[in-house]
Backbone as numpy.savetxt, mean C-alpha at the origin, in Angstrom:
# Nx Ny Nz CAx CAy CAz Cx Cy Cz
-8.62 4.24 -18.71 -7.47 4.26 -17.59 -6.03 4.94 -18.03
-5.63 5.53 -17.03 -4.44 6.44 -17.79 -3.20 5.27 -18.10
-2.30 5.87 -18.74 -1.48 5.09 -18.85 -0.33 4.38 -17.90
-0.41 5.22 -17.20 0.11 4.66 -16.01 -0.20 3.52 -15.04
-1.77 3.88 -14.98 -2.60 2.89 -14.10 -2.71 1.60 -15.10
-2.54 1.79 -16.55 -2.59 0.73 -17.50 -1.40 -0.19 -17.32
-0.22 0.63 -17.29 1.01 -0.06 -17.02 1.20 -0.75 -15.97
0.75 -0.15 -14.42 0.46 -0.50 -13.37 -0.02 -2.03 -13.37
-1.15 -2.30 -14.16 -2.07 -3.30 -14.26 -1.28 -4.56 -14.84
-0.93 -3.74 -16.03 0.06 -5.06 -16.90 1.13 -5.78 -15.98
1.71 -5.02 -15.20 3.07 -5.39 -14.45 2.28 -6.33 -13.57
1.34 -5.90 -13.05 0.66 -6.58 -12.06 0.63 -8.17 -12.39
-0.45 -8.11 -13.44 -0.72 -9.58 -13.97 0.61 -10.14 -14.29
1.31 -9.52 -15.07 3.09 -10.08 -15.34 3.49 -10.90 -13.68
3.52 -10.06 -12.77 3.69 -10.61 -11.32 2.97 -11.96 -11.07
1.89 -11.64 -11.10 0.78 -12.81 -10.57 1.01 -14.01 -11.43
1.26 -13.83 -12.88 1.71 -15.14 -13.76 2.90 -15.61 -13.06
3.75 -15.04 -12.98 5.15 -15.15 -12.45 5.41 -16.24 -10.88
4.40 -15.86 -10.46 4.63 -16.14 -8.92 3.33 -17.24 -9.08
2.54 -17.89 -10.16 1.38 -18.68 -10.43 0.54 -18.47 -9.48
-0.17 -17.30 -9.09 -1.38 -16.70 -8.81 -2.44 -16.00 -9.57
-3.63 -16.12 -9.58 -4.51 -15.23 -10.08 -5.07 -14.03 -9.85
-4.76 -12.97 -10.93 -5.41 -11.65 -10.68 -6.90 -12.01 -11.01
-7.57 -12.21 -10.40 -9.24 -12.25 -11.00 -9.64 -11.09 -11.03
-10.98 -10.63 -11.50 -11.43 -9.67 -12.04 -11.82 -8.64 -10.64
-12.20 -9.31 -9.78 -12.43 -8.49 -8.36 -10.83 -8.09 -7.93
-10.09 -8.70 -7.90 -8.74 -8.39 -7.13 -8.25 -7.25 -8.12
-8.29 -7.37 -9.41 -7.58 -6.27 -10.41 -8.52 -5.02 -9.95
-9.99 -5.16 -9.88 -10.75 -3.82 -9.64 -10.76 -3.16 -8.37
-10.20 -4.02 -7.33 -9.92 -3.82 -5.74 -8.80 -2.80 -5.91
-7.72 -3.44 -6.47 -6.57 -2.52 -6.75 -6.82 -1.19 -7.65
-7.32 -1.50 -8.70 -7.78 -0.23 -9.47 -8.33 0.70 -8.67
-9.61 0.16 -7.56 -9.83 1.38 -6.67 -8.89 2.16 -5.60
-7.80 1.06 -5.42 -6.71 1.80 -4.51 -6.09 3.00 -5.34
-5.14 2.52 -7.01 -4.54 3.18 -7.69 -5.08 4.55 -7.79
-6.25 4.50 -7.80 -7.34 5.92 -8.52 -7.71 6.72 -7.13
-7.55 6.36 -6.19 -7.83 6.98 -4.54 -6.49 8.04 -4.57
-6.59 9.03 -3.95 -5.53 9.92 -3.53 -5.01 10.15 -2.19
-6.03 8.94 -1.51 -5.61 8.94 -0.08 -5.85 7.39 0.01
-5.21 6.74 1.38 -5.60 5.68 1.35 -7.12 5.37 2.00
-7.17 4.21 1.86 -8.27 4.00 1.93 -8.87 2.86 2.93
-9.70 2.74 3.70 -10.39 1.45 4.73 -11.06 0.71 3.79
-11.21 -0.50 4.39 -11.86 -1.47 3.51 -13.17 -1.33 3.44
-14.00 -0.42 4.33 -15.00 0.31 3.66 -15.30 1.21 2.55
-14.54 1.67 2.65 -13.91 2.88 1.76 -13.98 2.22 0.11
-13.41 1.07 0.45 -13.03 0.65 -0.70 -14.02 -0.36 -1.14
-15.01 -0.82 -0.37 -16.38 -1.68 -0.86 -17.05 -0.51 -1.35
-17.30 0.78 -0.91 -18.18 1.56 -0.94 -17.46 2.10 -2.41
-16.50 2.51 -3.32 -15.85 3.13 -4.19 -15.66 1.87 -5.45
-15.68 0.63 -4.67 -15.95 -0.39 -5.94 -17.33 -0.43 -6.33
-18.42 -0.38 -5.47 -19.92 -0.28 -6.08 -19.82 1.03 -7.27
-19.55 2.31 -6.50 -19.55 3.19 -7.49 -18.72 3.29 -8.72
-17.51 2.50 -8.72 -16.88 2.26 -9.78 -17.00 1.28 -11.05
-17.77 0.17 -10.26 -17.88 -1.03 -10.91 -19.63 -1.65 -11.00
-20.27 -0.80 -10.07 -21.70 -1.15 -10.09 -21.88 -2.61 -9.71
-20.96 -3.04 -8.59 -21.40 -4.16 -8.09 -20.98 -4.12 -6.84
-21.71 -4.89 -5.83 -21.60 -5.18 -4.44 -20.30 -6.22 -4.14
-19.26 -5.54 -3.32 -18.02 -6.38 -3.09 -18.30 -6.49 -1.50
-18.59 -7.33 -0.76 -18.69 -7.32 0.59 -17.42 -7.19 1.58
-17.36 -6.52 2.47 -16.17 -5.98 3.49 -15.39 -7.00 3.44
-15.77 -8.40 3.85 -15.16 -9.19 4.30 -14.40 -9.90 2.87
-15.02 -9.51 1.60 -14.30 -10.02 0.75 -13.06 -9.22 0.09
-13.60 -7.97 0.77 -12.53 -6.88 0.73 -10.93 -6.75 1.58
-11.14 -7.31 2.65 -10.41 -8.14 3.62 -9.41 -9.12 2.97
-10.31 -10.14 2.22 -9.40 -11.22 1.70 -8.69 -10.86 0.64
-9.22 -10.05 -0.03 -8.38 -9.58 -1.24 -7.42 -8.53 -0.68
-7.31 -7.73 0.30 -6.03 -7.01 0.44 -5.03 -8.34 1.02
-5.38 -8.82 1.89 -4.53 -9.81 2.13 -3.80 -10.58 0.88
-4.51 -10.59 -0.12 -3.89 -11.56 -1.28 -3.00 -10.37 -1.78
-3.32 -8.99 -2.07 -2.71 -8.27 -2.46 -1.32 -7.50 -1.98
-1.46 -7.56 -0.41 -0.56 -7.44 0.52 0.66 -8.58 0.35
0.42 -9.63 0.20 1.17 -11.01 0.22 1.78 -10.81 -1.11
1.32 -10.61 -1.97 2.06 -10.25 -3.41 2.86 -9.09 -3.58
2.96 -8.36 -2.37 3.72 -7.31 -2.57 2.98 -5.79 -3.35
1.85 -5.80 -3.68 1.11 -4.59 -4.64 0.31 -3.73 -3.75
0.11 -3.91 -2.39 -0.64 -3.01 -1.39 -0.05 -3.16 -0.06
-0.13 -1.96 0.65 0.57 -1.91 1.96 -0.72 -1.49 2.75
-0.44 -2.13 4.17 -1.41 -1.76 5.12 -0.62 -0.89 5.90
-1.39 0.31 6.11 -0.96 1.44 7.18 -1.97 1.19 8.12
-0.71 0.37 9.43 -1.31 -0.37 10.70 -1.63 1.08 11.59
-1.31 2.11 11.44 -1.91 3.24 12.43 -3.12 3.75 12.04
-3.43 3.37 10.70 -4.60 4.30 10.17 -5.52 3.10 9.67
-5.27 1.85 9.77 -6.14 1.34 9.61 -6.71 1.15 7.95
-5.86 1.38 7.33 -6.11 1.59 5.48 -4.89 1.48 4.67
-5.57 1.00 3.26 -4.55 0.38 2.77 -4.04 1.52 1.49
-3.07 1.48 1.03 -2.32 2.26 0.04 -1.97 1.17 -1.16
-1.87 1.71 -2.27 -1.05 0.55 -3.50 0.25 0.88 -3.23
1.13 -0.05 -3.58 2.45 0.22 -3.52 3.05 1.03 -4.40
3.85 1.94 -4.10 4.69 3.08 -5.14 5.43 2.28 -5.99
5.83 0.97 -6.04 7.03 0.29 -6.78 6.47 -0.47 -7.53
5.25 -0.91 -8.04 4.93 -2.01 -8.56 5.48 -1.97 -9.85
5.93 -1.45 -10.63 6.34 -1.19 -12.09 8.15 -1.43 -11.86
8.69 -1.08 -10.60 9.98 -0.74 -10.88 10.57 -2.49 -10.92
11.85 -2.45 -11.86 12.31 -3.91 -11.75 13.57 -3.94 -11.06
14.05 -2.96 -9.88 14.86 -3.08 -9.15 14.51 -3.85 -7.81
15.43 -4.29 -7.11 15.11 -4.96 -5.46 14.75 -3.56 -5.01
13.95 -3.69 -3.91 13.20 -2.43 -3.30 13.77 -2.40 -1.67
13.71 -1.51 -1.51 14.34 -1.45 0.20 13.20 -1.68 0.71
13.25 -1.43 1.98 12.14 -1.71 3.05 10.91 -0.24 2.95
9.95 -0.77 2.65 8.99 0.57 2.45 8.59 1.26 3.74
8.67 2.67 3.66 8.48 3.13 5.09 7.65 4.10 4.53
6.47 4.69 5.30 5.68 5.56 4.87 5.25 7.20 5.55
5.41 8.34 5.03 5.10 9.42 5.47 3.59 9.66 5.49
2.95 9.95 6.14 1.52 10.13 6.50 1.18 11.72 6.81
0.59 12.46 6.04 0.15 13.61 6.42 -1.06 13.94 7.08
-1.05 14.55 8.29 -1.99 14.30 9.22 -3.09 15.21 9.29
-2.77 16.29 7.86 -3.98 17.20 7.67 -4.75 16.79 6.26
-4.19 16.21 5.18 -4.60 16.22 4.04 -4.64 14.27 3.95
-3.81 13.77 4.33 -3.85 12.17 4.68 -3.20 11.58 3.17
-2.51 12.42 2.77 -1.65 11.78 1.74 -0.80 10.85 2.05
0.06 9.83 1.29 0.66 9.27 1.79 1.97 9.13 0.81
3.28 9.16 1.49 4.11 9.01 0.46 5.20 8.15 1.02
5.61 6.81 0.07 6.25 5.96 0.43 7.60 5.93 -0.07
8.50 5.45 1.12 9.71 5.90 0.61 10.60 4.68 1.09
11.87 4.47 0.90 12.53 3.09 1.16 13.88 3.64 2.02
13.88 2.66 2.89 14.88 2.40 4.10 15.92 1.51 3.92
16.97 1.71 3.76 17.87 0.70 3.48 17.86 -0.42 4.66
18.15 -1.75 3.85 18.11 -2.86 4.49 19.03 -3.04 6.05
20.22 -2.45 5.28 21.55 -1.97 6.74 21.05 -1.22 7.63
19.87 -0.44 7.52 19.64 0.34 8.96 18.82 -0.41 9.55
17.52 -1.13 8.95 16.48 -2.08 9.56 17.46 -3.04 10.49
18.56 -4.08 9.62 19.43 -4.57 10.50 19.74 -4.15 11.82
20.78 -3.29 11.38 21.21 -2.41 12.65 20.38 -2.06 13.81
18.99 -1.66 13.40 18.11 -1.43 14.29 17.42 -2.63 14.90
17.16 -4.10 13.91 17.08 -5.05 14.69 17.87 -5.76 15.66
19.22 -5.29 15.37 20.25 -5.80 16.03 20.41 -5.19 17.51
20.22 -4.00 17.21 20.05 -2.88 18.68 18.89 -3.33 19.54
17.69 -3.60 19.23 16.56 -4.26 19.78 16.92 -5.39 20.60
17.60 -6.54 19.46 17.69 -7.73 20.05 18.32 -7.58 21.56
19.24 -6.78 21.75 19.92 -6.75 23.12 18.66 -6.31 24.18
17.89 -6.01 23.86 16.55 -5.54 25.11 15.61 -7.08 25.17
16.16 -8.04 24.11 15.09 -9.16 24.55 13.77 -8.74 23.73
13.62 -7.77 23.05 12.33 -7.60 22.48 12.71 -8.00 20.85
11.72 -8.63 20.27 11.67 -8.90 19.02 10.37 -8.39 18.21
11.05 -7.78 16.87 10.18 -7.07 15.91 9.43 -8.12 15.39
8.03 -7.60 15.06 7.29 -8.33 14.52 7.08 -7.68 13.02
7.33 -6.64 12.86 6.91 -5.76 11.70 8.29 -4.58 11.72
8.89 -4.84 10.42 9.71 -3.35 10.32 9.21 -2.15 9.79
7.65 -2.14 9.42 7.57 -1.22 8.79 7.35 0.28 9.77
7.60 1.47 9.16 7.49 2.47 10.00 6.51 3.50 9.56
5.65 4.11 10.21 4.73 4.81 9.41 4.92 6.39 10.73
5.43 7.45 9.71 6.00 8.86 10.35 4.83 9.36 9.99
4.31 10.35 11.04 3.15 11.31 10.88 3.98 12.58 10.76
3.22 13.60 9.83 3.42 14.97 10.00 2.93 15.48 9.15
3.06 16.84 8.48 2.31 17.71 7.48 3.32 17.33 6.21
2.60 17.51 5.45 3.23 17.39 3.76 3.63 18.61 3.30
4.81 18.78 2.22 5.15 20.27 2.02 3.72 21.09 1.43
2.87 20.91 1.05 1.57 21.39 0.76 1.08 21.95 1.93
0.62 20.96 2.87 0.03 21.49 4.03 1.00 22.60 4.73
2.16 22.16 5.06 2.96 22.94 5.47 3.08 24.62 5.08
2.70 24.17 3.83 2.85 25.75 3.23 1.73 26.39 3.37
0.31 25.51 3.17 -0.92 26.55 3.88 -0.80 26.86 5.27
0.09 26.14 6.15 0.09 26.79 7.43 0.51 27.91 7.79
1.43 28.20 6.84 2.50 29.24 7.08 1.87 30.69 6.47
């Protein structure tokens, strides 16, 4: 395990202890699958990688339950437009986080997590409220080309 991943796992264990939940071996291993992936993964891909990495079958329904737990603990994000999961890029940060937004490359499928100021989301919610519409999610997923793929296209 790399030093970065080892640090993320230690921080994850601390977070779970502080919130009174358990980071079971299967939850930890599932998070490790996401941390070592270069692109977001579907539940089926997580189950497949889990079997390869840990020589143990993890049913897809268990993956979904584990993902719900990891999302609830703010350790993982679900990319709704792609129906895939990505580990939070800010697990080891000790400062308050902005609202996560995702820049998704349509060519190589990498994802960059960026924060958006809570003030901007608040202004957006206020603007939308005048239409009678209620937001169920504040997450934005923006699709395009990353710098590397844009360079290859030119």
